[in-house]
C-alpha beads as a LAMMPS data file, in Angstrom:
LAMMPS data file: protein, C-alpha beads

374 atoms
373 bonds

1 atom types
1 bond types

-500.0 500.0 xlo xhi
-500.0 500.0 ylo yhi
-500.0 500.0 zlo zhi

Masses

1 110.0

Atoms # bond

1 1 1 27.360 -4.013 -61.864
2 1 1 27.999 -0.456 -60.702
3 1 1 25.385 2.258 -60.511
4 1 1 25.470 5.889 -59.471
5 1 1 26.502 6.098 -55.822
6 1 1 25.509 8.738 -53.289
7 1 1 27.796 7.571 -50.513
8 1 1 26.677 7.054 -46.948
9 1 1 27.102 10.740 -46.005
10 1 1 24.823 11.908 -48.800
11 1 1 21.890 9.503 -48.718
12 1 1 18.396 10.240 -47.443
13 1 1 17.075 8.503 -44.332
14 1 1 15.093 5.333 -45.009
15 1 1 12.105 6.281 -42.853
16 1 1 10.358 2.911 -43.065
17 1 1 13.486 1.148 -41.863
18 1 1 14.005 3.772 -39.164
19 1 1 10.465 3.584 -37.763
20 1 1 10.400 -0.222 -37.789
21 1 1 13.621 -0.251 -35.788
22 1 1 12.327 2.509 -33.533
23 1 1 9.291 0.386 -32.626
24 1 1 11.644 -2.151 -31.057
25 1 1 13.078 0.639 -28.902
26 1 1 9.806 2.491 -28.281
27 1 1 10.056 1.619 -24.573
28 1 1 12.882 4.157 -24.364
29 1 1 10.437 7.060 -24.839
30 1 1 8.090 6.384 -21.861
31 1 1 11.137 5.475 -19.781
32 1 1 12.727 8.820 -20.690
33 1 1 9.508 10.651 -19.770
34 1 1 9.304 8.924 -16.367
35 1 1 13.004 9.498 -15.717
36 1 1 12.707 13.169 -16.709
37 1 1 9.726 13.626 -14.382
38 1 1 11.595 12.033 -11.464
39 1 1 14.739 14.108 -12.045
40 1 1 12.786 17.376 -12.326
41 1 1 10.688 16.574 -9.233
42 1 1 13.863 15.752 -7.283
43 1 1 15.538 19.005 -8.373
44 1 1 12.391 20.941 -7.385
45 1 1 12.333 19.221 -3.984
46 1 1 16.005 19.946 -3.330
47 1 1 15.684 23.576 -4.464
48 1 1 12.509 24.354 -2.501
49 1 1 12.718 22.088 0.543
50 1 1 16.238 20.846 1.222
51 1 1 18.023 24.083 0.237
52 1 1 14.999 26.364 -0.036
53 1 1 14.145 29.344 2.195
54 1 1 13.473 28.648 5.868
55 1 1 10.042 28.753 7.474
56 1 1 8.627 32.255 7.527
57 1 1 5.544 33.713 9.186
58 1 1 3.374 36.595 8.044
59 1 1 1.103 38.750 10.210
60 1 1 -1.350 41.257 8.739
61 1 1 -3.364 44.214 9.952
62 1 1 -5.794 46.623 8.299
63 1 1 -5.999 50.309 9.123
64 1 1 -8.579 52.899 8.108
65 1 1 -7.238 56.350 7.188
66 1 1 -9.372 59.463 7.733
67 1 1 -7.806 62.286 5.737
68 1 1 -8.186 65.848 7.062
69 1 1 -9.643 68.454 4.724
70 1 1 -8.394 72.024 4.577
71 1 1 -10.600 74.480 2.664
72 1 1 -7.499 76.291 1.396
73 1 1 -5.157 73.360 0.784
74 1 1 -7.677 70.593 0.209
75 1 1 -6.844 66.969 1.077
76 1 1 -3.452 65.249 0.769
77 1 1 -5.075 61.981 -0.243
78 1 1 -3.148 61.850 -3.541
79 1 1 0.192 62.107 -1.753
80 1 1 -0.220 59.015 0.420
81 1 1 0.051 55.988 -1.849
82 1 1 1.628 52.552 -1.279
83 1 1 5.118 53.802 -2.154
84 1 1 4.789 56.766 0.226
85 1 1 3.663 54.612 3.135
86 1 1 6.490 52.112 2.578
87 1 1 8.910 55.021 2.769
88 1 1 7.260 56.511 5.855
89 1 1 7.320 53.311 7.952
90 1 1 11.140 53.446 7.858
91 1 1 11.348 57.115 8.919
92 1 1 11.789 58.221 12.508
93 1 1 8.196 59.548 12.647
94 1 1 6.891 55.979 12.600
95 1 1 9.895 53.684 13.127
96 1 1 10.876 55.193 16.496
97 1 1 7.369 54.583 17.830
98 1 1 7.468 51.032 16.443
99 1 1 10.755 50.403 18.256
100 1 1 9.363 51.909 21.469
101 1 1 6.308 49.643 21.280
102 1 1 8.520 46.579 20.714
103 1 1 10.695 47.450 23.697
104 1 1 7.555 47.711 25.846
105 1 1 6.891 44.092 24.871
106 1 1 10.425 43.128 25.940
107 1 1 11.905 42.920 22.430
108 1 1 15.283 44.547 21.859
109 1 1 15.983 46.448 18.630
110 1 1 19.706 46.871 18.010
111 1 1 21.966 48.433 15.414
112 1 1 24.100 45.971 13.445
113 1 1 27.246 47.879 14.420
114 1 1 26.450 47.478 18.123
115 1 1 25.969 43.734 17.930
116 1 1 23.076 41.499 18.890
117 1 1 21.966 41.014 22.477
118 1 1 21.614 37.473 23.764
119 1 1 18.819 38.189 26.268
120 1 1 15.299 37.432 24.981
121 1 1 13.903 38.241 21.569
122 1 1 15.780 40.787 19.504
123 1 1 15.864 42.140 15.969
124 1 1 18.181 44.504 14.120
125 1 1 16.929 47.875 12.962
126 1 1 17.590 47.004 9.304
127 1 1 15.779 43.671 9.581
128 1 1 12.830 45.420 11.226
129 1 1 12.507 47.878 8.329
130 1 1 12.706 45.068 5.760
131 1 1 10.073 42.996 7.540
132 1 1 7.352 45.692 7.380
133 1 1 5.377 46.334 4.198
134 1 1 2.541 48.827 3.719
135 1 1 0.152 48.488 0.797
136 1 1 -2.905 50.346 -0.494
137 1 1 -4.704 47.685 -2.596
138 1 1 -7.545 49.829 -3.990
139 1 1 -9.219 52.243 -1.590
140 1 1 -6.711 54.928 -0.531
141 1 1 -8.371 54.984 2.893
142 1 1 -7.602 51.349 3.656
143 1 1 -4.037 50.252 4.336
144 1 1 -2.885 46.646 4.553
145 1 1 0.174 46.327 6.773
146 1 1 2.244 43.135 6.694
147 1 1 5.067 41.916 8.935
148 1 1 7.178 38.884 7.995
149 1 1 9.694 37.071 10.167
150 1 1 11.073 33.598 10.738
151 1 1 9.924 33.845 14.375
152 1 1 6.141 33.658 14.815
153 1 1 6.158 35.536 18.127
154 1 1 8.341 38.272 16.669
155 1 1 6.079 38.641 13.617
156 1 1 3.071 39.145 15.924
157 1 1 4.959 41.695 18.000
158 1 1 6.132 43.654 14.933
159 1 1 2.634 43.888 13.409
160 1 1 1.169 45.106 16.716
161 1 1 3.960 47.618 17.305
162 1 1 3.969 49.022 13.755
163 1 1 0.157 49.235 13.598
164 1 1 0.075 51.254 16.831
165 1 1 2.926 53.448 15.526
166 1 1 0.983 54.260 12.344
167 1 1 -2.138 54.889 14.434
168 1 1 -0.105 57.329 16.515
169 1 1 1.238 58.934 13.314
170 1 1 -2.342 59.669 12.288
171 1 1 -2.932 61.420 15.588
172 1 1 0.096 63.741 15.367
173 1 1 0.048 64.535 11.628
174 1 1 -2.305 67.296 10.523
175 1 1 -2.888 65.552 7.179
176 1 1 -5.164 63.091 8.968
177 1 1 -8.147 63.297 11.217
178 1 1 -7.247 59.830 12.457
179 1 1 -5.897 56.405 11.548
180 1 1 -7.703 53.494 13.166
181 1 1 -6.775 49.813 13.383
182 1 1 -9.596 47.787 11.831
183 1 1 -8.110 44.338 12.440
184 1 1 -4.852 42.682 13.439
185 1 1 -4.441 39.008 12.581
186 1 1 -2.082 36.543 14.187
187 1 1 0.984 35.434 12.270
188 1 1 0.550 32.442 9.987
189 1 1 3.085 30.211 8.325
190 1 1 3.676 31.240 4.704
191 1 1 2.799 28.269 2.520
192 1 1 4.173 28.328 -1.007
193 1 1 2.211 26.663 -3.788
194 1 1 3.385 23.159 -4.637
195 1 1 4.643 23.168 -8.216
196 1 1 6.192 19.719 -8.120
197 1 1 3.634 18.421 -10.648
198 1 1 4.472 21.270 -13.027
199 1 1 8.181 20.557 -12.583
200 1 1 7.633 16.830 -13.176
201 1 1 5.594 17.527 -16.315
202 1 1 8.241 19.880 -17.645
203 1 1 10.982 17.342 -16.925
204 1 1 9.051 14.559 -18.652
205 1 1 8.444 16.614 -21.806
206 1 1 11.993 18.012 -21.882
207 1 1 13.718 14.633 -21.564
208 1 1 11.268 13.068 -24.021
209 1 1 12.128 15.697 -26.641
210 1 1 15.856 15.315 -25.937
211 1 1 15.548 11.537 -26.293
212 1 1 13.781 11.858 -29.649
213 1 1 16.466 14.284 -30.843
214 1 1 19.174 11.910 -29.596
215 1 1 17.590 9.005 -31.495
216 1 1 17.412 11.112 -34.653
217 1 1 21.032 12.213 -34.217
218 1 1 22.106 8.617 -33.616
219 1 1 20.288 7.586 -36.784
220 1 1 21.893 10.423 -38.740
221 1 1 25.313 9.122 -37.672
222 1 1 24.341 5.494 -38.224
223 1 1 25.983 4.165 -41.398
224 1 1 24.770 0.583 -40.964
225 1 1 22.851 -1.240 -43.705
226 1 1 19.488 -2.876 -42.954
227 1 1 17.948 -3.681 -46.362
228 1 1 19.465 -4.631 -49.772
229 1 1 18.018 -1.547 -51.495
230 1 1 20.154 0.676 -49.267
231 1 1 23.268 -1.110 -50.565
232 1 1 22.406 -0.158 -54.139
233 1 1 21.512 3.443 -53.215
234 1 1 24.679 3.957 -51.209
235 1 1 27.358 2.089 -53.130
236 1 1 25.901 1.851 -56.631
237 1 1 26.577 -1.900 -56.742
238 1 1 23.990 -4.642 -57.238
239 1 1 22.687 -6.271 -54.069
240 1 1 22.619 -9.995 -54.832
241 1 1 20.482 -10.915 -51.856
242 1 1 20.225 -11.559 -48.142
243 1 1 21.376 -14.244 -45.732
244 1 1 20.110 -14.501 -42.178
245 1 1 21.574 -14.858 -38.742
246 1 1 20.612 -18.145 -37.084
247 1 1 17.579 -20.314 -37.779
248 1 1 14.856 -18.716 -39.926
249 1 1 11.303 -19.670 -40.880
250 1 1 10.688 -22.473 -43.348
251 1 1 9.071 -20.040 -45.810
252 1 1 12.418 -18.358 -46.476
253 1 1 12.140 -19.474 -50.101
254 1 1 11.631 -15.903 -51.355
255 1 1 15.008 -14.602 -50.155
256 1 1 16.764 -17.903 -50.875
257 1 1 15.515 -18.013 -54.473
258 1 1 16.354 -14.348 -55.030
259 1 1 19.941 -14.928 -53.893
260 1 1 20.293 -18.101 -56.000
261 1 1 18.944 -16.394 -59.133
262 1 1 21.160 -13.331 -58.650
263 1 1 24.264 -15.473 -58.129
264 1 1 23.559 -17.550 -61.246
265 1 1 22.976 -14.403 -63.301
266 1 1 26.095 -12.646 -62.016
267 1 1 28.543 -15.558 -62.021
268 1 1 27.443 -17.620 -65.061
269 1 1 27.823 -20.941 -63.291
270 1 1 30.924 -22.293 -61.610
271 1 1 33.438 -19.590 -60.770
272 1 1 36.182 -19.035 -58.272
273 1 1 35.165 -15.998 -56.232
274 1 1 36.854 -14.149 -53.394
275 1 1 34.440 -13.329 -50.578
276 1 1 35.172 -10.434 -48.238
277 1 1 33.055 -9.464 -45.237
278 1 1 33.732 -5.834 -44.406
279 1 1 33.910 -6.570 -40.671
280 1 1 36.550 -9.295 -41.183
281 1 1 39.418 -7.023 -40.242
282 1 1 41.381 -9.053 -37.710
283 1 1 40.740 -12.452 -39.336
284 1 1 38.693 -14.163 -42.043
285 1 1 36.320 -15.696 -39.477
286 1 1 33.271 -13.574 -40.384
287 1 1 33.967 -14.032 -44.097
288 1 1 34.056 -17.806 -43.562
289 1 1 30.721 -17.824 -41.732
290 1 1 29.116 -15.675 -44.432
291 1 1 30.508 -17.959 -47.158
292 1 1 28.861 -20.975 -45.506
293 1 1 25.481 -19.204 -45.379
294 1 1 25.745 -18.164 -49.043
295 1 1 26.502 -21.777 -50.043
296 1 1 23.444 -22.966 -48.101
297 1 1 21.242 -20.388 -49.835
298 1 1 22.104 -20.874 -53.502
299 1 1 25.859 -20.506 -53.814
300 1 1 26.677 -24.209 -53.564
301 1 1 28.129 -24.320 -57.108
302 1 1 30.568 -21.483 -56.476
303 1 1 34.143 -21.831 -55.276
304 1 1 34.107 -19.210 -52.535
305 1 1 37.438 -18.098 -51.095
306 1 1 36.736 -16.258 -47.795
307 1 1 39.344 -13.745 -46.689
308 1 1 39.845 -10.733 -44.455
309 1 1 39.824 -7.206 -45.892
310 1 1 42.665 -6.940 -48.467
311 1 1 44.752 -4.363 -46.644
312 1 1 45.087 -6.526 -43.547
313 1 1 46.926 -9.284 -45.425
314 1 1 48.916 -8.050 -48.417
315 1 1 48.788 -11.483 -50.069
316 1 1 45.010 -11.129 -50.374
317 1 1 45.451 -8.916 -53.446
318 1 1 47.311 -11.763 -55.154
319 1 1 44.582 -14.221 -54.164
320 1 1 41.921 -11.880 -55.559
321 1 1 43.947 -11.623 -58.778
322 1 1 43.587 -15.359 -59.478
323 1 1 39.832 -15.255 -58.803
324 1 1 37.100 -14.389 -61.309
325 1 1 35.730 -11.627 -59.115
326 1 1 34.808 -10.518 -55.595
327 1 1 31.594 -10.686 -53.594
328 1 1 31.540 -8.134 -50.791
329 1 1 29.415 -9.021 -47.752
330 1 1 27.915 -6.253 -45.648
331 1 1 26.843 -7.297 -42.119
332 1 1 23.323 -6.245 -41.130
333 1 1 23.061 -3.422 -38.579
334 1 1 26.796 -2.943 -37.952
335 1 1 28.257 0.570 -38.116
336 1 1 30.991 0.017 -40.669
337 1 1 29.721 1.934 -43.686
338 1 1 32.952 3.883 -44.010
339 1 1 34.975 0.660 -43.877
340 1 1 32.779 -0.791 -46.638
341 1 1 33.429 2.288 -48.788
342 1 1 37.140 1.949 -48.045
343 1 1 37.210 -1.729 -49.075
344 1 1 35.328 -0.995 -52.308
345 1 1 37.718 1.867 -53.032
346 1 1 40.739 -0.379 -52.536
347 1 1 39.271 -3.084 -54.788
348 1 1 38.602 -0.522 -57.517
349 1 1 42.110 0.891 -57.157
350 1 1 43.584 -2.583 -57.783
351 1 1 41.168 -3.326 -60.650
352 1 1 39.441 -6.120 -58.729
353 1 1 35.988 -6.707 -60.298
354 1 1 33.139 -6.644 -57.756
355 1 1 30.411 -9.071 -58.852
356 1 1 27.942 -7.832 -56.284
357 1 1 27.205 -7.390 -52.602
358 1 1 25.285 -9.543 -50.128
359 1 1 23.581 -8.364 -46.936
360 1 1 24.533 -10.975 -44.348
361 1 1 23.440 -11.963 -40.836
362 1 1 20.154 -10.107 -41.260
363 1 1 17.190 -10.141 -38.881
364 1 1 14.520 -12.270 -40.575
365 1 1 11.606 -10.821 -38.578
366 1 1 12.660 -7.295 -39.497
367 1 1 12.837 -8.221 -43.202
368 1 1 9.361 -9.761 -43.062
369 1 1 7.940 -6.590 -41.471
370 1 1 9.839 -4.298 -43.843
371 1 1 8.570 -6.023 -47.003
372 1 1 5.112 -6.724 -45.576
373 1 1 5.393 -10.482 -46.043
374 1 1 2.497 -12.399 -44.486

Bonds

1 1 1 2
2 1 2 3
3 1 3 4
4 1 4 5
5 1 5 6
6 1 6 7
7 1 7 8
8 1 8 9
9 1 9 10
10 1 10 11
11 1 11 12
12 1 12 13
13 1 13 14
14 1 14 15
15 1 15 16
16 1 16 17
17 1 17 18
18 1 18 19
19 1 19 20
20 1 20 21
21 1 21 22
22 1 22 23
23 1 23 24
24 1 24 25
25 1 25 26
26 1 26 27
27 1 27 28
28 1 28 29
29 1 29 30
30 1 30 31
31 1 31 32
32 1 32 33
33 1 33 34
34 1 34 35
35 1 35 36
36 1 36 37
37 1 37 38
38 1 38 39
39 1 39 40
40 1 40 41
41 1 41 42
42 1 42 43
43 1 43 44
44 1 44 45
45 1 45 46
46 1 46 47
47 1 47 48
48 1 48 49
49 1 49 50
50 1 50 51
51 1 51 52
52 1 52 53
53 1 53 54
54 1 54 55
55 1 55 56
56 1 56 57
57 1 57 58
58 1 58 59
59 1 59 60
60 1 60 61
61 1 61 62
62 1 62 63
63 1 63 64
64 1 64 65
65 1 65 66
66 1 66 67
67 1 67 68
68 1 68 69
69 1 69 70
70 1 70 71
71 1 71 72
72 1 72 73
73 1 73 74
74 1 74 75
75 1 75 76
76 1 76 77
77 1 77 78
78 1 78 79
79 1 79 80
80 1 80 81
81 1 81 82
82 1 82 83
83 1 83 84
84 1 84 85
85 1 85 86
86 1 86 87
87 1 87 88
88 1 88 89
89 1 89 90
90 1 90 91
91 1 91 92
92 1 92 93
93 1 93 94
94 1 94 95
95 1 95 96
96 1 96 97
97 1 97 98
98 1 98 99
99 1 99 100
100 1 100 101
101 1 101 102
102 1 102 103
103 1 103 104
104 1 104 105
105 1 105 106
106 1 106 107
107 1 107 108
108 1 108 109
109 1 109 110
110 1 110 111
111 1 111 112
112 1 112 113
113 1 113 114
114 1 114 115
115 1 115 116
116 1 116 117
117 1 117 118
118 1 118 119
119 1 119 120
120 1 120 121
121 1 121 122
122 1 122 123
123 1 123 124
124 1 124 125
125 1 125 126
126 1 126 127
127 1 127 128
128 1 128 129
129 1 129 130
130 1 130 131
131 1 131 132
132 1 132 133
133 1 133 134
134 1 134 135
135 1 135 136
136 1 136 137
137 1 137 138
138 1 138 139
139 1 139 140
140 1 140 141
141 1 141 142
142 1 142 143
143 1 143 144
144 1 144 145
145 1 145 146
146 1 146 147
147 1 147 148
148 1 148 149
149 1 149 150
150 1 150 151
151 1 151 152
152 1 152 153
153 1 153 154
154 1 154 155
155 1 155 156
156 1 156 157
157 1 157 158
158 1 158 159
159 1 159 160
160 1 160 161
161 1 161 162
162 1 162 163
163 1 163 164
164 1 164 165
165 1 165 166
166 1 166 167
167 1 167 168
168 1 168 169
169 1 169 170
170 1 170 171
171 1 171 172
172 1 172 173
173 1 173 174
174 1 174 175
175 1 175 176
176 1 176 177
177 1 177 178
178 1 178 179
179 1 179 180
180 1 180 181
181 1 181 182
182 1 182 183
183 1 183 184
184 1 184 185
185 1 185 186
186 1 186 187
187 1 187 188
188 1 188 189
189 1 189 190
190 1 190 191
191 1 191 192
192 1 192 193
193 1 193 194
194 1 194 195
195 1 195 196
196 1 196 197
197 1 197 198
198 1 198 199
199 1 199 200
200 1 200 201
201 1 201 202
202 1 202 203
203 1 203 204
204 1 204 205
205 1 205 206
206 1 206 207
207 1 207 208
208 1 208 209
209 1 209 210
210 1 210 211
211 1 211 212
212 1 212 213
213 1 213 214
214 1 214 215
215 1 215 216
216 1 216 217
217 1 217 218
218 1 218 219
219 1 219 220
220 1 220 221
221 1 221 222
222 1 222 223
223 1 223 224
224 1 224 225
225 1 225 226
226 1 226 227
227 1 227 228
228 1 228 229
229 1 229 230
230 1 230 231
231 1 231 232
232 1 232 233
233 1 233 234
234 1 234 235
235 1 235 236
236 1 236 237
237 1 237 238
238 1 238 239
239 1 239 240
240 1 240 241
241 1 241 242
242 1 242 243
243 1 243 244
244 1 244 245
245 1 245 246
246 1 246 247
247 1 247 248
248 1 248 249
249 1 249 250
250 1 250 251
251 1 251 252
252 1 252 253
253 1 253 254
254 1 254 255
255 1 255 256
256 1 256 257
257 1 257 258
258 1 258 259
259 1 259 260
260 1 260 261
261 1 261 262
262 1 262 263
263 1 263 264
264 1 264 265
265 1 265 266
266 1 266 267
267 1 267 268
268 1 268 269
269 1 269 270
270 1 270 271
271 1 271 272
272 1 272 273
273 1 273 274
274 1 274 275
275 1 275 276
276 1 276 277
277 1 277 278
278 1 278 279
279 1 279 280
280 1 280 281
281 1 281 282
282 1 282 283
283 1 283 284
284 1 284 285
285 1 285 286
286 1 286 287
287 1 287 288
288 1 288 289
289 1 289 290
290 1 290 291
291 1 291 292
292 1 292 293
293 1 293 294
294 1 294 295
295 1 295 296
296 1 296 297
297 1 297 298
298 1 298 299
299 1 299 300
300 1 300 301
301 1 301 302
302 1 302 303
303 1 303 304
304 1 304 305
305 1 305 306
306 1 306 307
307 1 307 308
308 1 308 309
309 1 309 310
310 1 310 311
311 1 311 312
312 1 312 313
313 1 313 314
314 1 314 315
315 1 315 316
316 1 316 317
317 1 317 318
318 1 318 319
319 1 319 320
320 1 320 321
321 1 321 322
322 1 322 323
323 1 323 324
324 1 324 325
325 1 325 326
326 1 326 327
327 1 327 328
328 1 328 329
329 1 329 330
330 1 330 331
331 1 331 332
332 1 332 333
333 1 333 334
334 1 334 335
335 1 335 336
336 1 336 337
337 1 337 338
338 1 338 339
339 1 339 340
340 1 340 341
341 1 341 342
342 1 342 343
343 1 343 344
344 1 344 345
345 1 345 346
346 1 346 347
347 1 347 348
348 1 348 349
349 1 349 350
350 1 350 351
351 1 351 352
352 1 352 353
353 1 353 354
354 1 354 355
355 1 355 356
356 1 356 357
357 1 357 358
358 1 358 359
359 1 359 360
360 1 360 361
361 1 361 362
362 1 362 363
363 1 363 364
364 1 364 365
365 1 365 366
366 1 366 367
367 1 367 368
368 1 368 369
369 1 369 370
370 1 370 371
371 1 371 372
372 1 372 373
373 1 373 374
């Protein structure tokens, strides 16, 4: 009996069936989260430790600035901000004194064009400028000077030399009464905050979401049949019943009786019926196994003729012609929905009457959970 058919590309997702099957694979989700966390933590480690920046030291000093006051011109306090000081430390007024102080400590400052000396500590002029940073955090009279370098001894020398150079600048520039060094700390290793836990958390969530999306995509592309009702929705043909794969519980009377009653109603007693399993493409082996199960579960009075799909053996159309009808078997959970549609289309094209369809080799435990059977 044919009904309106949506086709497997047009049907809505059977959520109950999907979630029951997902429960069996629920272990994939925590595994994906753990795997994502490990991958993200490894990437973070490689990026920050293995191939990250080298060890760097930072030395800091604080200087107090006394601005001079001119009754006619006032104070230049507004002119000297953080940007101004960062510009000034690279000018000759301060940088030359910084270089002179470094050379007093036995450190050579060279131009890149001239090449690096191999005797003792040395630093290029450009690197020296880049390593010094002047900042005015809040009070314009307090400057925080920072020197950064991969060499701890060199960082200490740079902060001392540049602090003295700025102190000297305060003595020779009429805009200041004086600039005094308040403190000069030793260089310390720069320690970056450990964000491996954040990276691991991000990786876990990201891979978990991707896994869920992958499962949904896989289900969207899945054209397998899991319950008889989906046969009727998809193909518009009566589902006669279900047979199971392997040994099932003794209380299988519900499904067995349903199949027997449907077969008796559809076949009107003894009939010669062709039986085609849609995954019997290379041989009629699967069709033969399904025929045996149908006979055990109510089809013992029928003359079942198992065969491969008609197109594989041309003579099958003749065999179907001498039968009273065809029962099409759909294997549980196998992705061959398009093949099933193709077989049904071929049978219709050759005017072969389809008596009904049977879901075969089903998972009994899944059926019990799906229908809520105690």
